[in-house]
Structures are given as C-alpha cells and as structure tokens.
N, CA, C and O atoms as a GROMACS GRO file, in nm:
protein
  420
    1UNK      N    1  -0.433  -0.727   1.572
    1UNK     CA    2  -0.562  -0.671   1.604
    1UNK      C    3  -0.617  -0.601   1.480
    1UNK      O    4  -0.550  -0.517   1.422
    2UNK      N    5  -0.739  -0.635   1.438
    2UNK     CA    6  -0.797  -0.574   1.318
    2UNK      C    7  -0.830  -0.427   1.342
    2UNK      O    8  -0.863  -0.385   1.453
    3UNK      N    9  -0.820  -0.350   1.235
    3UNK     CA   10  -0.854  -0.209   1.244
    3UNK      C   11  -1.005  -0.192   1.253
    3UNK      O   12  -1.081  -0.267   1.192
    4UNK      N   13  -1.045  -0.093   1.328
    4UNK     CA   14  -1.188  -0.066   1.336
    4UNK      C   15  -1.234   0.004   1.210
    4UNK      O   16  -1.155   0.068   1.141
    5UNK      N   17  -1.360  -0.009   1.183
    5UNK     CA   18  -1.416   0.056   1.065
    5UNK      C   19  -1.395   0.207   1.072
    5UNK      O   20  -1.365   0.270   0.970
    6UNK      N   21  -1.412   0.266   1.189
    6UNK     CA   22  -1.395   0.409   1.205
    6UNK      C   23  -1.253   0.453   1.169
    6UNK      O   24  -1.234   0.555   1.103
    7UNK      N   25  -1.153   0.375   1.211
    7UNK     CA   26  -1.015   0.409   1.179
    7UNK      C   27  -0.994   0.404   1.028
    7UNK      O   28  -0.936   0.496   0.970
    8UNK      N   29  -1.040   0.296   0.964
    8UNK     CA   30  -1.024   0.284   0.819
    8UNK      C   31  -1.093   0.398   0.746
    8UNK      O   32  -1.038   0.452   0.650
    9UNK      N   33  -1.211   0.435   0.790
    9UNK     CA   34  -1.284   0.546   0.726
    9UNK      C   35  -1.212   0.678   0.747
    9UNK      O   36  -1.210   0.762   0.658
   10UNK      N   37  -1.152   0.696   0.864
   10UNK     CA   38  -1.076   0.818   0.893
   10UNK      C   39  -0.954   0.828   0.803
   10UNK      O   40  -0.927   0.934   0.746
   11UNK      N   41  -0.882   0.718   0.789
   11UNK     CA   42  -0.763   0.716   0.702
   11UNK      C   43  -0.805   0.741   0.558
   11UNK      O   44  -0.740   0.818   0.486
   12UNK      N   45  -0.912   0.677   0.514
   12UNK     CA   46  -0.960   0.694   0.376
   12UNK      C   47  -1.001   0.839   0.351
   12UNK      O   48  -0.964   0.895   0.247
   13UNK      N   49  -1.074   0.900   0.442
   13UNK     CA   50  -1.118   1.039   0.426
   13UNK      C   51  -0.998   1.132   0.419
   13UNK      O   52  -0.995   1.224   0.337
   14UNK      N   53  -0.898   1.109   0.504
   14UNK     CA   54  -0.780   1.195   0.503
   14UNK      C   55  -0.701   1.176   0.374
   14UNK      O   56  -0.653   1.274   0.317
   15UNK      N   57  -0.688   1.053   0.329
   15UNK     CA   58  -0.613   1.024   0.206
   15UNK      C   59  -0.681   1.088   0.085
   15UNK      O   60  -0.613   1.134  -0.007
   16UNK      N   61  -0.814   1.090   0.084
   16UNK     CA   62  -0.886   1.149  -0.029
   16UNK      C   63  -0.864   1.299  -0.040
   16UNK      O   64  -0.862   1.353  -0.150
   17UNK      N   65  -0.848   1.366   0.072
   17UNK     CA   66  -0.838   1.512   0.068
   17UNK      C   67  -0.697   1.567   0.084
   17UNK      O   68  -0.674   1.686   0.064
   18UNK      N   69  -0.601   1.481   0.120
   18UNK     CA   70  -0.468   1.530   0.154
   18UNK      C   71  -0.359   1.453   0.078
   18UNK      O   72  -0.322   1.342   0.115
   19UNK      N   73  -0.310   1.515  -0.029
   19UNK     CA   74  -0.209   1.450  -0.113
   19UNK      C   75  -0.080   1.423  -0.035
   19UNK      O   76  -0.014   1.322  -0.058
   20UNK      N   77  -0.044   1.511   0.057
   20UNK     CA   78   0.077   1.491   0.137
   20UNK      C   79   0.062   1.368   0.227
   20UNK      O   80   0.158   1.294   0.248
   21UNK      N   81  -0.056   1.348   0.280
   21UNK     CA   82  -0.082   1.230   0.363
   21UNK      C   83  -0.069   1.102   0.281
   21UNK      O   84  -0.010   1.004   0.326
   22UNK      N   85  -0.126   1.104   0.158
   22UNK     CA   86  -0.114   0.988   0.069
   22UNK      C   87   0.033   0.957   0.042
   22UNK      O   88   0.076   0.842   0.049
   23UNK      N   89   0.108   1.060   0.011
   23UNK     CA   90   0.251   1.042  -0.018
   23UNK      C   91   0.325   0.987   0.103
   23UNK      O   92   0.410   0.899   0.089
   24UNK      N   93   0.293   1.038   0.221
   24UNK     CA   94   0.360   0.992   0.343
   24UNK      C   95   0.328   0.845   0.371
   24UNK      O   96   0.415   0.770   0.413
   25UNK      N   97   0.203   0.804   0.349
   25UNK     CA   98   0.166   0.664   0.371
   25UNK      C   99   0.243   0.570   0.279
   25UNK      O  100   0.299   0.471   0.324
   26UNK      N  101   0.246   0.602   0.151
   26UNK     CA  102   0.315   0.516   0.056
   26UNK      C  103   0.465   0.515   0.084
   26UNK      O  104   0.529   0.410   0.079
   27UNK      N  105   0.520   0.630   0.114
   27UNK     CA  106   0.662   0.640   0.145
   27UNK      C  107   0.696   0.559   0.270
   27UNK      O  108   0.797   0.488   0.273
   28UNK      N  109   0.613   0.569   0.372
   28UNK     CA  110   0.637   0.494   0.496
   28UNK      C  111   0.634   0.343   0.469
   28UNK      O  112   0.717   0.269   0.521
   29UNK      N  113   0.539   0.300   0.389
   29UNK     CA  114   0.528   0.158   0.357
   29UNK      C  115   0.653   0.107   0.287
   29UNK      O  116   0.709   0.004   0.325
   30UNK      N  117   0.697   0.178   0.185
   30UNK     CA  118   0.813   0.133   0.107
   30UNK      C  119   0.940   0.143   0.191
   30UNK      O  120   1.026   0.055   0.182
   31UNK      N  121   0.954   0.248   0.271
   31UNK     CA  122   1.072   0.260   0.357
   31UNK      C  123   1.079   0.145   0.457
   31UNK      O  124   1.187   0.092   0.482
   32UNK      N  125   0.966   0.107   0.513
   32UNK     CA  126   0.964  -0.006   0.607
   32UNK      C  127   1.007  -0.134   0.536
   32UNK      O  128   1.084  -0.212   0.591
   33UNK      N  129   0.957  -0.155   0.414
   33UNK     CA  130   0.996  -0.274   0.338
   33UNK      C  131   1.146  -0.274   0.311
   33UNK      O  132   1.212  -0.376   0.327
   34UNK      N  133   1.200  -0.159   0.270
   34UNK     CA  134   1.343  -0.150   0.241
   34UNK      C  135   1.428  -0.166   0.366
   34UNK      O  136   1.542  -0.212   0.358
   35UNK      N  137   1.374  -0.128   0.482
   35UNK     CA  138   1.445  -0.144   0.608
   35UNK      C  139   1.436  -0.286   0.664
   35UNK      O  140   1.492  -0.316   0.769
   36UNK      N  141   1.363  -0.373   0.593
   36UNK     CA  142   1.350  -0.510   0.638
   36UNK      C  143   1.235  -0.534   0.733
   36UNK      O  144   1.217  -0.646   0.782
   37UNK      N  145   1.156  -0.431   0.760
   37UNK     CA  146   1.038  -0.445   0.847
   37UNK      C  147   0.917  -0.476   0.759
   37UNK      O  148   0.831  -0.391   0.737
   38UNK      N  149   0.914  -0.598   0.711
   38UNK     CA  150   0.810  -0.635   0.616
   38UNK      C  151   0.671  -0.635   0.678
   38UNK      O  152   0.573  -0.605   0.610
   39UNK      N  153   0.660  -0.668   0.806
   39UNK     CA  154   0.528  -0.669   0.871
   39UNK      C  155   0.467  -0.529   0.869
   39UNK      O  156   0.350  -0.513   0.834
   40UNK      N  157   0.545  -0.429   0.907
   40UNK     CA  158   0.495  -0.292   0.905
   40UNK      C  159   0.471  -0.245   0.762
   40UNK      O  160   0.369  -0.182   0.734
   41UNK      N  161   0.563  -0.275   0.674
   41UNK     CA  162   0.549  -0.233   0.534
   41UNK      C  163   0.422  -0.288   0.472
   41UNK      O  164   0.349  -0.214   0.405
   42UNK      N  165   0.393  -0.416   0.493
   42UNK     CA  166   0.271  -0.476   0.438
   42UNK      C  167   0.146  -0.415   0.501
   42UNK      O  168   0.047  -0.391   0.432
   43UNK      N  169   0.151  -0.390   0.632
   43UNK     CA  170   0.035  -0.332   0.701
   43UNK      C  171   0.005  -0.193   0.648
   43UNK      O  172  -0.111  -0.161   0.618
   44UNK      N  173   0.106  -0.110   0.636
   44UNK     CA  174   0.086   0.027   0.588
   44UNK      C  175   0.046   0.026   0.442
   44UNK      O  176  -0.038   0.107   0.400
   45UNK      N  177   0.103  -0.062   0.364
   45UNK     CA  178   0.065  -0.072   0.222
   45UNK      C  179  -0.080  -0.117   0.210
   45UNK      O  180  -0.153  -0.067   0.124
   46UNK      N  181  -0.123  -0.211   0.292
   46UNK     CA  182  -0.263  -0.254   0.292
   46UNK      C  183  -0.355  -0.136   0.328
   46UNK      O  184  -0.459  -0.118   0.265
   47UNK      N  185  -0.317  -0.057   0.429
   47UNK     CA  186  -0.396   0.061   0.465
   47UNK      C  187  -0.401   0.160   0.349
   47UNK      O  188  -0.506   0.220   0.322
   48UNK      N  189  -0.288   0.177   0.280
   48UNK     CA  190  -0.282   0.268   0.166
   48UNK      C  191  -0.374   0.221   0.054
   48UNK      O  192  -0.447   0.301  -0.004
   49UNK      N  193  -0.370   0.092   0.025
   49UNK     CA  194  -0.457   0.038  -0.079
   49UNK      C  195  -0.603   0.059  -0.043
   49UNK      O  196  -0.682   0.105  -0.126
   50UNK      N  197  -0.640   0.025   0.080
   50UNK     CA  198  -0.778   0.044   0.125
   50UNK      C  199  -0.821   0.191   0.120
   50UNK      O  200  -0.936   0.221   0.089
   51UNK      N  201  -0.730   0.282   0.149
   51UNK     CA  202  -0.762   0.424   0.154
   51UNK      C  203  -0.763   0.491   0.017
   51UNK      O  204  -0.815   0.601   0.002
   52UNK      N  205  -0.704   0.425  -0.083
   52UNK     CA  206  -0.695   0.489  -0.215
   52UNK      C  207  -0.774   0.410  -0.320
   52UNK      O  208  -0.892   0.437  -0.341
   53UNK      N  209  -0.710   0.315  -0.384
   53UNK     CA  210  -0.773   0.248  -0.499
   53UNK      C  211  -0.863   0.132  -0.461
   53UNK      O  212  -0.954   0.098  -0.537
   54UNK      N  213  -0.841   0.070  -0.346
   54UNK     CA  214  -0.918  -0.047  -0.305
   54UNK      C  215  -0.865  -0.173  -0.371
   54UNK      O  216  -0.803  -0.168  -0.477
   55UNK      N  217  -0.888  -0.287  -0.306
   55UNK     CA  218  -0.834  -0.414  -0.355
   55UNK      C  219  -0.902  -0.461  -0.483
   55UNK      O  220  -0.837  -0.524  -0.566
   56UNK      N  221  -1.030  -0.433  -0.500
   56UNK     CA  222  -1.100  -0.477  -0.621
   56UNK      C  223  -1.040  -0.410  -0.745
   56UNK      O  224  -1.008  -0.477  -0.843
   57UNK      N  225  -1.027  -0.280  -0.739
   57UNK     CA  226  -0.972  -0.204  -0.852
   57UNK      C  227  -0.826  -0.242  -0.878
   57UNK      O  228  -0.784  -0.259  -0.992
   58UNK      N  229  -0.749  -0.254  -0.770
   58UNK     CA  230  -0.609  -0.292  -0.784
   58UNK      C  231  -0.596  -0.429  -0.849
   58UNK      O  232  -0.513  -0.449  -0.938
   59UNK      N  233  -0.677  -0.523  -0.805
   59UNK     CA  234  -0.673  -0.658  -0.859
   59UNK      C  235  -0.700  -0.659  -1.009
   59UNK      O  236  -0.632  -0.729  -1.085
   60UNK      N  237  -0.798  -0.583  -1.050
   60UNK     CA  238  -0.831  -0.574  -1.192
   60UNK      C  239  -0.713  -0.516  -1.271
   60UNK      O  240  -0.682  -0.563  -1.380
   61UNK      N  241  -0.650  -0.416  -1.215
   61UNK     CA  242  -0.540  -0.348  -1.286
   61UNK      C  243  -0.414  -0.432  -1.297
   61UNK      O  244  -0.342  -0.424  -1.397
   62UNK      N  245  -0.387  -0.514  -1.196
   62UNK     CA  246  -0.264  -0.593  -1.199
   62UNK      C  247  -0.289  -0.739  -1.238
   62UNK      O  248  -0.196  -0.820  -1.240
   63UNK      N  249  -0.414  -0.772  -1.268
   63UNK     CA  250  -0.446  -0.906  -1.315
   63UNK      C  251  -0.437  -1.014  -1.209
   63UNK      O  252  -0.397  -1.127  -1.238
   64UNK      N  253  -0.475  -0.980  -1.088
   64UNK     CA  254  -0.473  -1.076  -0.977
   64UNK      C  255  -0.612  -1.083  -0.914
   64UNK      O  256  -0.694  -0.993  -0.932
   65UNK      N  257  -0.636  -1.190  -0.841
   65UNK     CA  258  -0.760  -1.204  -0.767
   65UNK      C  259  -0.754  -1.113  -0.644
   65UNK      O  260  -0.652  -1.109  -0.576
   66UNK      N  261  -0.862  -1.040  -0.612
   66UNK     CA  262  -0.860  -0.951  -0.495
   66UNK      C  263  -0.826  -1.024  -0.365
   66UNK      O  264  -0.753  -0.970  -0.281
   67UNK      N  265  -0.878  -1.144  -0.349
   67UNK     CA  266  -0.850  -1.219  -0.226
   67UNK      C  267  -0.703  -1.259  -0.219
   67UNK      O  268  -0.645  -1.265  -0.110
   68UNK      N  269  -0.643  -1.286  -0.333
   68UNK     CA  270  -0.502  -1.318  -0.338
   68UNK      C  271  -0.419  -1.198  -0.294
   68UNK      O  272  -0.322  -1.212  -0.219
   69UNK      N  273  -0.458  -1.079  -0.341
   69UNK     CA  274  -0.387  -0.957  -0.300
   69UNK      C  275  -0.403  -0.932  -0.151
   69UNK      O  276  -0.307  -0.894  -0.083
   70UNK      N  277  -0.523  -0.953  -0.100
   70UNK     CA  278  -0.546  -0.934   0.044
   70UNK      C  279  -0.459  -1.029   0.125
   70UNK      O  280  -0.405  -0.991   0.229
   71UNK      N  281  -0.446  -1.153   0.079
   71UNK     CA  282  -0.359  -1.249   0.148
   71UNK      C  283  -0.213  -1.206   0.142
   71UNK      O  284  -0.140  -1.222   0.240
   72UNK      N  285  -0.170  -1.151   0.027
   72UNK     CA  286  -0.031  -1.106   0.014
   72UNK      C  287   0.005  -1.005   0.122
   72UNK      O  288   0.118  -1.005   0.172
   73UNK      N  289  -0.090  -0.920   0.157
   73UNK     CA  290  -0.063  -0.813   0.252
   73UNK      C  291  -0.116  -0.842   0.392
   73UNK      O  292  -0.129  -0.751   0.475
   74UNK      N  293  -0.146  -0.968   0.418
   74UNK     CA  294  -0.186  -1.009   0.553
   74UNK      C  295  -0.060  -1.031   0.636
   74UNK      O  296   0.051  -1.024   0.584
   75UNK      N  297  -0.079  -1.057   0.766
   75UNK     CA  298   0.036  -1.081   0.853
   75UNK      C  299   0.125  -1.194   0.803
   75UNK      O  300   0.248  -1.185   0.810
   76UNK      N  301   0.064  -1.299   0.752
   76UNK     CA  302   0.142  -1.415   0.708
   76UNK      C  303   0.169  -1.415   0.558
   76UNK      O  304   0.233  -1.506   0.506
   77UNK      N  305   0.122  -1.313   0.490
   77UNK     CA  306   0.141  -1.305   0.346
   77UNK      C  307   0.286  -1.284   0.308
   77UNK      O  308   0.365  -1.228   0.384
   78UNK      N  309   0.320  -1.331   0.189
   78UNK     CA  310   0.458  -1.320   0.142
   78UNK      C  311   0.456  -1.290  -0.008
   78UNK      O  312   0.476  -1.380  -0.090
   79UNK      N  313   0.432  -1.163  -0.044
   79UNK     CA  314   0.424  -1.131  -0.187
   79UNK      C  315   0.560  -1.148  -0.256
   79UNK      O  316   0.664  -1.112  -0.202
   80UNK      N  317   0.555  -1.204  -0.377
   80UNK     CA  318   0.676  -1.214  -0.458
   80UNK      C  319   0.718  -1.073  -0.499
   80UNK      O  320   0.635  -0.983  -0.511
   81UNK      N  321   0.846  -1.054  -0.520
   81UNK     CA  322   0.899  -0.923  -0.558
   81UNK      C  323   0.830  -0.871  -0.684
   81UNK      O  324   0.797  -0.753  -0.693
   82UNK      N  325   0.810  -0.959  -0.782
   82UNK     CA  326   0.745  -0.919  -0.907
   82UNK      C  327   0.607  -0.859  -0.880
   82UNK      O  328   0.572  -0.755  -0.937
   83UNK      N  329   0.529  -0.924  -0.794
   83UNK     CA  330   0.395  -0.874  -0.760
   83UNK      C  331   0.403  -0.745  -0.680
   83UNK      O  332   0.329  -0.650  -0.707
   84UNK      N  333   0.492  -0.742  -0.583
   84UNK     CA  334   0.505  -0.625  -0.496
   84UNK      C  335   0.541  -0.500  -0.577
   84UNK      O  336   0.480  -0.395  -0.558
   85UNK      N  337   0.638  -0.512  -0.666
   85UNK     CA  338   0.679  -0.395  -0.744
   85UNK      C  339   0.576  -0.356  -0.849
   85UNK      O  340   0.561  -0.238  -0.880
   86UNK      N  341   0.504  -0.453  -0.903
   86UNK     CA  342   0.395  -0.420  -0.996
   86UNK      C  343   0.286  -0.344  -0.923
   86UNK      O  344   0.228  -0.250  -0.979
   87UNK      N  345   0.257  -0.383  -0.801
   87UNK     CA  346   0.155  -0.315  -0.722
   87UNK      C  347   0.199  -0.174  -0.686
   87UNK      O  348   0.122  -0.079  -0.700
   88UNK      N  349   0.323  -0.159  -0.641
   88UNK     CA  350   0.373  -0.025  -0.606
   88UNK      C  351   0.373   0.064  -0.729
   88UNK      O  352   0.336   0.182  -0.721
   89UNK      N  353   0.413   0.011  -0.843
   89UNK     CA  354   0.412   0.088  -0.968
   89UNK      C  355   0.270   0.134  -1.001
   89UNK      O  356   0.248   0.251  -1.033
   90UNK      N  357   0.175   0.043  -0.992
   90UNK     CA  358   0.036   0.080  -1.021
   90UNK      C  359  -0.016   0.183  -0.922
   90UNK      O  360  -0.083   0.278  -0.962
   91UNK      N  361   0.014   0.166  -0.794
   91UNK     CA  362  -0.033   0.262  -0.693
   91UNK      C  363   0.022   0.402  -0.720
   91UNK      O  364  -0.048   0.501  -0.701
   92UNK      N  365   0.147   0.410  -0.762
   92UNK     CA  366   0.205   0.540  -0.793
   92UNK      C  367   0.129   0.607  -0.908
   92UNK      O  368   0.096   0.725  -0.901
   93UNK      N  369   0.102   0.530  -1.013
   93UNK     CA  370   0.030   0.585  -1.128
   93UNK      C  371  -0.113   0.622  -1.093
   93UNK      O  372  -0.161   0.728  -1.134
   94UNK      N  373  -0.180   0.536  -1.020
   94UNK     CA  374  -0.322   0.556  -0.989
   94UNK      C  375  -0.346   0.670  -0.893
   94UNK      O  376  -0.449   0.737  -0.900
   95UNK      N  377  -0.252   0.694  -0.801
   95UNK     CA  378  -0.275   0.795  -0.697
   95UNK      C  379  -0.194   0.923  -0.718
   95UNK      O  380  -0.211   1.019  -0.644
   96UNK      N  381  -0.108   0.924  -0.818
   96UNK     CA  382  -0.030   1.044  -0.845
   96UNK      C  383   0.085   1.066  -0.750
   96UNK      O  384   0.146   1.173  -0.750
   97UNK      N  385   0.117   0.966  -0.668
   97UNK     CA  386   0.229   0.975  -0.575
   97UNK      C  387   0.349   0.908  -0.640
   97UNK      O  388   0.343   0.788  -0.671
   98UNK      N  389   0.457   0.981  -0.661
   98UNK     CA  390   0.577   0.927  -0.723
   98UNK      C  391   0.687   0.920  -0.619
   98UNK      O  392   0.723   1.022  -0.559
   99UNK      N  393   0.740   0.800  -0.598
   99UNK     CA  394   0.850   0.783  -0.505
   99UNK      C  395   0.981   0.800  -0.576
   99UNK      O  396   0.993   0.774  -0.696
  100UNK      N  397   1.081   0.845  -0.502
  100UNK     CA  398   1.215   0.865  -0.557
  100UNK      C  399   1.313   0.802  -0.460
  100UNK      O  400   1.303   0.824  -0.340
  101UNK      N  401   1.406   0.724  -0.510
  101UNK     CA  402   1.505   0.657  -0.426
  101UNK      C  403   1.631   0.742  -0.422
  101UNK      O  404   1.680   0.786  -0.526
  102UNK      N  405   1.682   0.764  -0.301
  102UNK     CA  406   1.807   0.838  -0.284
  102UNK      C  407   1.899   0.758  -0.195
  102UNK      O  408   1.854   0.687  -0.105
  103UNK      N  409   2.027   0.768  -0.222
  103UNK     CA  410   2.125   0.701  -0.135
  103UNK      C  411   2.169   0.797  -0.026
  103UNK      O  412   2.176   0.918  -0.047
  104UNK      N  413   2.199   0.741   0.089
  104UNK     CA  414   2.253   0.820   0.200
  104UNK      C  415   2.375   0.750   0.255
  104UNK      O  416   2.385   0.628   0.253
  105UNK      N  417   2.466   0.829   0.303
  105UNK     CA  418   2.591   0.772   0.358
  105UNK      C  419   2.569   0.722   0.499
  105UNK      O  420   2.662   0.670   0.561
   0.00000   0.00000   0.00000
C-alpha cells in the first residue's frame, strides 16, 4: 500500500527538526537489513531517503539514476551490496547520523 502524501510530509517534517528521529529511522532500516528483513529495511530506508536528502540528490551523489535508486528500494528491488553500502555511507555523511556496529552475545 503506498504511503499517503500526508504521512510522507509528516515524516519529512519530523526528520528535519529531530536528529534523534533521523538516527532512529536509519538505525531501524539497517537493523532490519542485518536481521534479514530486507522488505522492511528497504521500506524504512526509502522513507529515510525521502525524508532527508531525496532521491534526486542521492542519485547525483552516488552516480546513479534516480529512477534506478527508487527501483532498488521498491518491494521487488534488489540492490547490490556495493550500491547499498555506498548509499548508507552517503546518507550518514549527508545527514550527520553515524551508525556504529556492536556485537552482542
């Protein structure tokens, strides 16, 4: 089910004013990917991109076509690891959110 414009605008407004919210969104996306829940990870990452840098700006920064990036993060999209990590790296730099990996027993 596609997100409504109001929901996207609400997420974007909150992300613009709340650094903790931005960090939580990116963290949730990456944690879902690492847990093997790629559908949720891609969905949350797509929401994060829309709420922060946008696909046009991201595409320019990582040297990809915006439509290609949108397809990567669609339900049926399957981003290569190289692209996925380049995007996460760029998002961290562009939004000031730095992720840290920790091991747990």
